[in-house]
Backbone as CSV, one residue per row, in Angstrom:
resi,resn,N_x,N_y,N_z,CA_x,CA_y,CA_z,C_x,C_y,C_z
1,MET,179.128,94.256,107.055,177.795,94.679,106.683,177.176,93.513,106.010
2,LEU,177.729,92.762,105.124,177.194,91.716,104.377,176.659,90.601,105.468
3,PHE,177.482,90.405,106.439,177.127,89.345,107.567,175.724,89.817,108.310
4,LEU,175.658,91.161,108.474,174.503,91.702,109.070,173.208,91.371,108.253
5,ALA,173.379,91.675,107.014,172.248,91.514,106.038,171.834,89.933,105.984
6,LEU,172.827,89.086,105.828,172.539,87.659,105.933,172.012,87.078,107.077
7,ALA,172.480,87.652,108.278,171.996,87.264,109.450,170.496,87.734,109.673
8,THR,170.149,88.775,109.138,168.638,89.315,109.150,167.780,88.434,108.278
9,VAL,168.313,88.116,107.216,167.486,87.274,106.211,167.326,85.940,106.771
10,MET,168.393,85.365,107.414,168.242,84.029,108.072,167.288,84.010,109.299
11,TYR,167.309,85.119,110.030,166.386,85.245,111.136,165.064,85.347,110.725
12,PHE,164.685,86.075,109.759,163.320,86.264,109.218,163.053,85.311,108.142
13,LEU,163.762,84.243,107.959,163.407,83.236,106.855,162.051,82.594,106.998
14,PRO,161.651,82.239,108.184,160.210,81.725,108.354,159.160,82.790,107.796
15,SER,159.369,84.025,108.207,158.451,85.094,107.771,158.480,85.244,106.262
16,ILE,159.708,85.131,105.797,159.679,85.293,104.254,159.141,84.204,103.487
17,LEU,159.282,82.900,104.009,158.749,81.681,103.339,157.176,81.725,103.527
18,GLY,156.781,82.257,104.626,155.252,82.198,104.974,154.466,83.601,104.677
19,HIS,154.996,84.359,103.906,154.417,85.632,103.513,153.130,85.533,102.836
20,ASN,152.902,84.499,102.161,151.641,84.337,101.294,150.550,83.355,102.014
21,LYS,150.901,82.979,103.322,150.001,82.042,103.987,148.872,82.739,104.672
22,ARG,147.834,82.004,104.950,146.726,82.672,105.612,146.967,83.195,107.100
23,ASN,147.966,82.586,107.788,148.402,82.888,109.027,149.695,83.623,109.053
24,ALA,149.889,84.460,107.963,151.255,85.155,107.810,151.617,86.071,109.065
25,ALA,150.509,86.687,109.577,150.850,87.497,110.708,151.274,86.697,111.912
26,GLY,150.570,85.604,112.232,150.944,84.787,113.319,152.424,84.212,113.138
27,ILE,152.813,83.841,111.994,154.084,83.292,111.620,155.154,84.398,111.927
28,PHE,154.851,85.625,111.470,155.635,86.756,111.743,155.920,87.081,113.225
29,LEU,154.839,87.037,113.945,154.854,87.366,115.361,155.678,86.263,116.180
30,VAL,155.416,85.143,115.905,156.261,84.052,116.452,157.707,84.235,116.107
31,ASN,158.059,84.479,114.944,159.290,84.697,114.317,160.056,85.871,115.055
32,PHE,159.262,86.894,115.192,159.761,88.148,115.606,160.150,88.172,117.227
33,PHE,159.103,87.590,117.933,159.263,87.470,119.394,159.991,86.262,119.937
34,LEU,159.917,85.144,119.307,160.437,83.926,119.743,161.558,83.341,118.843
35,GLY,161.844,84.083,117.727,162.865,83.690,116.896,164.322,83.552,117.435
36,TRP,164.451,84.390,118.390,165.866,84.325,119.083,166.164,83.074,119.757
37,THR,164.993,82.398,120.098,165.243,81.003,120.589,165.188,80.033,119.418
38,ILE,165.933,78.985,119.557,166.093,78.032,118.546,164.666,77.339,118.206
39,VAL,164.045,77.112,119.339,162.758,76.397,119.359,161.759,77.271,118.561
40,GLY,161.708,78.603,118.952,160.623,79.497,118.391,160.938,79.582,116.908
41,TRP,162.253,79.698,116.500,162.564,79.798,115.072,162.264,78.485,114.263
42,VAL,162.460,77.432,114.945,162.036,76.123,114.303,160.515,75.974,114.179
43,VAL,159.806,76.393,115.205,158.299,76.345,115.140,157.837,77.254,114.046
44,ALA,158.390,78.515,113.949,157.922,79.372,112.834,158.279,78.900,111.548
45,LEU,159.363,78.273,111.427,159.810,77.652,110.042,158.883,76.458,109.680
46,PHE,158.659,75.646,110.702,157.711,74.484,110.402,156.421,75.040,110.030
47,TRP,155.903,75.995,110.704,154.510,76.670,110.477,154.461,77.255,109.100
48,ALA,155.586,77.956,108.713,155.622,78.598,107.407,155.677,77.556,106.277
49,CYS,156.278,76.368,106.536,156.533,75.318,105.424,155.263,74.383,105.402
50,THR,154.375,74.321,106.291,153.182,73.419,106.197,152.258,74.028,105.274
51,ALA,151.522,73.070,104.663,150.485,73.554,103.661,149.200,74.134,104.514
52,ASP,148.600,75.174,103.967,147.307,75.583,104.437,146.351,74.610,104.267
53,THR,145.428,74.361,105.151,144.196,73.339,105.093,143.260,74.382,104.626
54,CYS,142.572,73.812,103.577,141.404,74.479,102.760,140.169,73.756,103.384
55,MET,139.239,74.574,103.653,137.994,74.097,103.983,137.220,73.652,102.779
56,PRO,136.617,72.456,102.782,136.004,71.939,101.622,134.698,72.833,101.333
57,VAL,134.474,72.967,100.067,133.505,73.986,99.580,132.472,73.105,98.768
58,MET,131.278,73.153,99.195,130.125,72.383,98.489,129.339,73.462,97.671
59,VAL,129.327,73.196,96.466,128.532,74.172,95.457,127.354,73.380,95.098
60,VAL,126.300,74.014,95.481,124.876,73.544,95.067,124.335,74.449,94.153
61,ALA,124.081,73.802,92.833,123.584,74.646,91.781,122.158,74.541,91.799
62,GLY,121.520,75.593,91.539,119.950,75.650,91.575,119.447,74.821,90.271
63,HIS,118.809,73.775,90.623,118.225,72.832,89.400,116.917,73.453,89.020
64,GLY,116.720,73.162,87.777,115.466,73.531,87.114,114.336,72.389,87.579
65,PRO,113.410,72.335,86.718,112.279,71.397,86.897,112.737,69.874,86.897
66,TYR,112.057,69.052,87.534,112.378,67.599,87.445,111.449,66.946,86.408
67,CYS,112.039,65.910,85.929,111.037,65.195,84.884,110.105,64.292,85.664
68,SER,108.895,64.371,85.268,107.884,63.476,86.010,108.032,61.998,85.570
69,GLN,108.639,61.616,84.568,108.759,60.332,84.085,109.920,59.724,84.808
70,CYS,111.173,60.192,84.629,112.373,59.472,85.100,112.842,60.238,86.450
71,GLY,112.499,61.475,86.792,112.906,62.001,88.015,114.199,62.698,88.064
72,THR,114.878,62.808,86.804,116.101,63.558,86.823,115.890,64.985,86.684
73,ALA,116.858,65.752,87.303,116.730,67.221,87.214,117.194,67.667,85.794
74,SER,116.420,68.757,85.244,116.700,69.238,83.955,117.235,70.644,84.082
75,ILE,117.891,71.133,83.066,118.363,72.425,82.913,117.227,73.420,82.995
76,SER,117.559,74.497,83.652,116.518,75.629,83.710,116.103,76.118,82.307
77,GLY,114.936,76.085,81.962,114.507,76.628,80.729,114.271,75.532,79.487
78,ALA,114.761,74.219,80.006,114.678,73.211,79.099,113.099,72.720,78.911
79,ARG,112.792,72.287,77.753,111.344,71.939,77.557,111.232,70.518,77.563
80,TYR,112.455,69.761,77.182,112.415,68.247,77.046,113.475,67.700,78.017
81,CYS,113.200,66.472,78.587,114.092,65.860,79.430,115.434,65.432,78.721
82,ALA,116.600,65.667,79.182,117.782,65.133,78.629,117.961,63.678,78.677
83,THR,117.325,62.896,79.688,117.472,61.621,79.822,116.517,60.696,79.057
84,CYS,115.287,61.140,79.185,114.248,60.233,78.525,113.583,60.867,77.392
85,GLY,113.722,62.314,77.261,113.098,62.986,76.152,111.667,63.275,76.190
86,ARG,111.155,63.080,77.392,109.677,63.532,77.572,109.588,65.080,77.699
87,LEU,108.439,65.541,77.465,108.127,67.010,77.712,107.969,67.257,79.132
88,ILE,108.660,68.341,79.665,108.682,68.575,81.094,107.594,69.466,81.467
């Protein structure tokens, strides 16, 4: 009985390692259907161990008014430029 439990854990090891990945369902399906082949199991294990690629996110903050003297953006609601000190 212990052997059966260990064999099941070893068979689904790629799915266990990749449970928190973005492609966890794909890893599970490859592991479930092709895990009985050594190549399918290795592919699923490799897929589970590779890092998720994150898409770069560009955050653009809404700038307030620009200074007429130096041209730098000021914080919204500011009355004076933080760079040159002139009235905005």
